[in-house]
C-alpha positions in Angstrom: 110.7 55.7 150.1 108.2 58.4 149.8 107.8 60.3 146.6 108.7 63.7 148.2 111.9 62.3 149.6 112.8 60.7 146.2 112.3 63.9 144.3 114.3 65.8 146.9 117.2 63.4 146.5 117.5 64.5 142.9 116.5 68.2 143.0 118.9 70.5 141.3 121.1 72.8 143.3 120.5 75.9 141.3 117.1 76.8 142.7 118.0 79.0 145.5 119.7 81.8 143.7 119.1 85.6 143.4 116.5 85.4 146.1 114.4 82.9 144.1 112.2 80.3 145.8 114.1 77.1 146.3 113.2 74.5 143.7 112.2 71.8 146.4 109.6 74.2 147.9 108.3 75.3 144.5 108.1 71.5 143.5 106.1 70.4 146.5 103.8 73.5 146.5 102.9 72.8 142.9 102.6 69.1 143.3 100.1 69.9 146.1 98.4 72.4 143.8 97.8 69.7 141.2 96.4 67.4 143.8 93.9 70.1 144.8 92.8 70.6 141.2 92.3 67.0 140.8 90.2 66.7 144.0 88.2 69.7 142.7 87.5 68.4 139.2 87.5 64.6 139.9 85.5 64.2 143.2 85.5 60.8 144.7 81.9 61.0 145.7 79.2 61.9 143.1 75.5 61.3 143.0 75.5 60.1 139.3 77.3 56.7 138.7 79.3 56.8 141.9 81.3 53.7 141.1 82.6 55.3 138.0 83.7 58.5 139.7 85.4 56.4 142.4 87.5 54.7 139.7 88.2 58.0 138.0 89.4 59.5 141.3 91.4 56.5 142.0 93.2 56.7 138.6 93.9 60.5 138.8 94.4 61.3 142.6 96.7 58.3 143.5 99.9 60.3 143.6 102.5 60.6 140.8 105.3 62.8 139.9 102.9 65.4 138.3 105.7 66.4 135.8 103.1 67.4 133.1 101.4 70.0 135.2 104.8 71.1 136.5 105.9 71.8 133.0 102.7 73.8 132.4 103.3 76.1 135.2 107.1 76.4 134.6 106.4 77.4 131.1 103.7 79.9 132.2 106.3 81.5 134.5 108.4 82.4 131.3 105.6 84.3 129.7 103.7 85.8 132.8 100.6 83.5 132.0 97.2 83.9 133.5 97.0 81.7 136.7 93.5 80.6 136.1 94.3 79.4 132.6 97.3 77.7 133.8 95.6 75.8 136.6 93.0 74.4 134.1 95.7 73.5 131.5 97.8 71.8 134.2 94.8 69.8 135.4 93.6 68.8 131.9 97.0 67.5 130.8 97.3 65.4 134.0 93.8 64.0 133.5 94.7 62.9 129.9 98.0 61.4 131.4 95.9 59.5 134.1 93.5 58.1 131.4 96.5 57.0 129.3 97.9 55.0 132.2 94.6 53.4 132.9 94.5 52.1 129.4 98.1 51.3 129.1 97.8 48.9 132.2 95.0 47.0 130.6 95.5 43.2 129.9 95.2 44.0 126.1 97.9 46.5 126.4 100.9 46.2 128.8 98.9 44.1 131.3 100.3 45.5 134.5 99.0 45.0 138.0 101.0 47.7 139.9 100.9 51.5 139.3 102.2 54.1 141.9 102.7 51.5 144.3 99.1 50.4 144.2 96.8 47.9 142.2 96.2 49.3 138.8 92.7 50.6 138.2 91.5 47.5 136.2 92.7 45.2 139.0 90.9 47.4 141.6 87.6 48.0 139.7 87.6 45.5 136.8 88.4 45.9 133.2 85.1 47.4 131.9 85.0 50.0 134.6 88.6 50.9 134.1 88.1 51.3 130.4 85.1 53.6 131.0 87.0 55.6 133.7 89.8 56.2 131.3 87.4 57.3 128.6 85.6 59.6 131.1 88.9 61.2 132.4 89.8 62.0 128.8 86.5 63.7 128.1 86.7 65.6 131.5 90.0 67.1 130.5 88.3 69.0 127.6 85.5 70.0 129.9 88.1 71.5 132.3 89.6 73.4 129.4 86.3 74.9 128.2 84.6 76.8 131.1 81.9 79.3 130.5 84.5 82.1 132.0 88.0 82.3 133.1 89.6 81.4 129.7 89.0 83.4 126.5 87.4 81.3 123.6 90.4 81.6 121.5 92.6 80.3 124.1 90.3 77.5 124.8 90.5 76.4 121.3 94.3 76.7 121.3 94.7 74.6 124.4 92.3 71.9 123.1 94.1 71.7 119.8 97.4 71.2 121.4 96.2 68.6 123.9 94.2 66.6 121.2 97.0 66.6 118.8 99.3 65.4 121.4 97.1 62.6 122.6 95.7 61.4 119.3 97.0 59.5 116.3 99.6 62.0 115.7 100.9 61.8 119.3 100.3 59.4 122.2 97.9 56.9 120.7 99.9 56.7 117.5 103.1 56.1 119.4 101.5 53.4 121.6 100.2 51.7 118.3 103.8 51.9 116.9 105.0 50.2 120.2 102.6 47.5 120.1 103.4 46.6 116.4 107.1 46.7 117.1 107.0 44.3 120.2 109.3 41.4 119.6 111.2 43.0 116.7 113.8 45.6 116.1 113.6 49.2 115.1 116.0 51.6 113.6 117.2 54.5 115.9 115.1 56.9 113.8 111.9 54.6 114.2 112.6 54.3 117.9 112.9 58.0 118.3 109.7 58.6 116.3 107.8 56.2 118.4 108.8 57.6 121.7 108.5 61.2 120.6 104.8 60.3 120.1 104.1 57.9 122.8 105.7 59.8 125.6 107.3 63.0 124.3 104.3 64.5 122.6 102.3 65.1 125.8 105.2 66.5 127.6 106.0 68.8 124.8 102.3 69.8 124.7 102.5 70.6 128.4 105.2 73.1 127.8 103.4 74.7 124.9 100.1 74.9 126.7 101.7 76.7 129.5 103.2 79.1 127.2 100.0 79.6 125.2 98.4 80.7 128.5 100.6 83.8 128.4 99.6 84.7 124.8 103.0 84.8 123.1 104.4 88.3 123.0 104.0 89.3 119.3 107.4 90.7 119.0 109.1 87.5 120.1 106.3 84.9 119.3 108.4 82.8 116.7 111.5 82.9 118.9 109.7 81.7 122.0 107.8 79.1 120.2 110.8 77.7 118.6 112.8 77.7 121.8 110.1 75.9 124.0 109.3 73.6 121.1 113.0 72.4 121.0 113.1 72.2 124.8 109.8 70.2 124.8 111.1 67.7 122.3 114.3 67.2 124.1 112.7 66.6 127.7 110.0 64.5 126.2 112.4 62.1 124.7 114.7 62.3 127.8 111.9 61.1 129.9 111.4 57.9 127.9 115.2 57.2 127.8 115.3 57.5 131.6 112.1 55.4 131.9 114.0 52.7 129.9 117.1 52.9 132.0 115.0 52.7 135.3 113.2 49.8 134.1 116.4 47.7 134.1 118.1 49.5 137.1 115.3 50.2 139.7 113.2 47.7 141.6 109.3 47.7 141.6 109.1 49.2 145.0 111.1 52.2 144.1 109.3 52.6 140.7 105.8 52.1 142.0 105.2 49.8 139.0 106.5 46.4 137.8 110.1 46.6 137.1 111.7 44.6 134.2 108.5 44.6 132.0 110.2 45.7 129.0 112.5 42.7 128.8 109.6 40.4 129.8 107.5 41.6 127.0 110.4 41.8 124.5 110.1 45.5 123.8 112.7 47.4 121.9 114.1 50.1 124.1 116.8 52.6 124.3 118.6 50.2 126.7 118.2 47.2 124.3 119.1 49.3 121.3 122.1 51.2 122.7 123.3 49.6 125.8 122.9 50.9 129.3 125.9 53.3 129.3 124.9 54.8 125.8 121.4 55.3 126.9 122.6 57.2 130.0 124.8 59.3 127.7 121.8 60.0 125.5 119.7 61.2 128.3 122.4 63.6 129.5 122.8 64.8 125.9 119.1 65.6 125.6 119.2 67.3 129.0 122.0 69.6 127.6 120.0 70.2 124.4 116.9 71.3 126.4 119.0 73.7 128.5 120.6 75.2 125.4 117.1 75.7 124.0 116.2 77.9 126.8 119.3 80.1 126.2 117.7 81.1 122.9 114.6 82.6 124.6 114.2 86.3 124.5 116.3 87.8 127.5 113.2 88.5 129.8 111.9 85.0 129.3 115.3 83.4 129.6 115.6 84.9 132.9 112.3 83.4 134.0 113.1 80.0 132.6 114.8 78.6 135.9 111.9 76.2 136.7 112.0 74.6 133.2 115.8 74.2 133.7 115.2 72.7 137.0 112.7 70.2 135.6 115.0 69.2 132.8 117.6 68.2 135.3 114.8 66.4 137.5 113.6 64.4 134.5 117.0 63.1 133.8 118.3 62.7 137.4 115.2 61.2 138.9 115.2 57.8 140.6 111.8 56.6 139.6 
């Protein structure tokens, strides 16, 4: 089944209200927008080291849900953010996500051969080139965030800080390390939450905060806005991982676009193995409710503009892949 059809099947019903653009339309327009940005910044053809650029393009442009850039744009709508800055932030966070998937699939990590329904980058290009493509995508993300114009230097610094913190030892890389060290063992519920808040949640939360930063928080409500969106980001970030754990045992490889059942094969400690399937589903719903409740604490004008964040919280929990 195509990605578009799968996303439509779980799209929230609240999108077409008060004359708002239907969520399905907004979703597909912004997924296409993400694709155009990747084609712009990661061209398949390049005169210098063409094989490396081909591998980079393959890793970044081969589809995907584009949830992270969608969160950037949705948060930006809450604060009337600058579109040029939003586009660069959305592209940068997706490039970091793409690099993380390339490295995650390597034999020394999760050793997977299927990603987004296609051979993983190291299967297609070899391990060495895949590793370098991931490195180059990560570096390119910061190049995208630091143009000579379009984004004020202070905002460039803020966006780079948010992205680097979310992807480094305090975030994604640290969480992946904890995951590797915990393989084959058991974790407490607090340790499991800490691991996944870093491994998966940190980059999703950063996407929300980067989108908001592009609007330059209203000084009168800066603390209120930041607190609400931080809580929202924490909740949807963790919900995404809980749903991933659920889908790993309930969906097939064709639907997921990656190898199903990998967690059990590798003896990983997940929310399903820790809580059971029904309790994991309940937790995902509770996290969605927490995210929605956080948006209710935004200042009134931002609360009215948060409908896309609400829709995305629904999509993250109700998705089928």
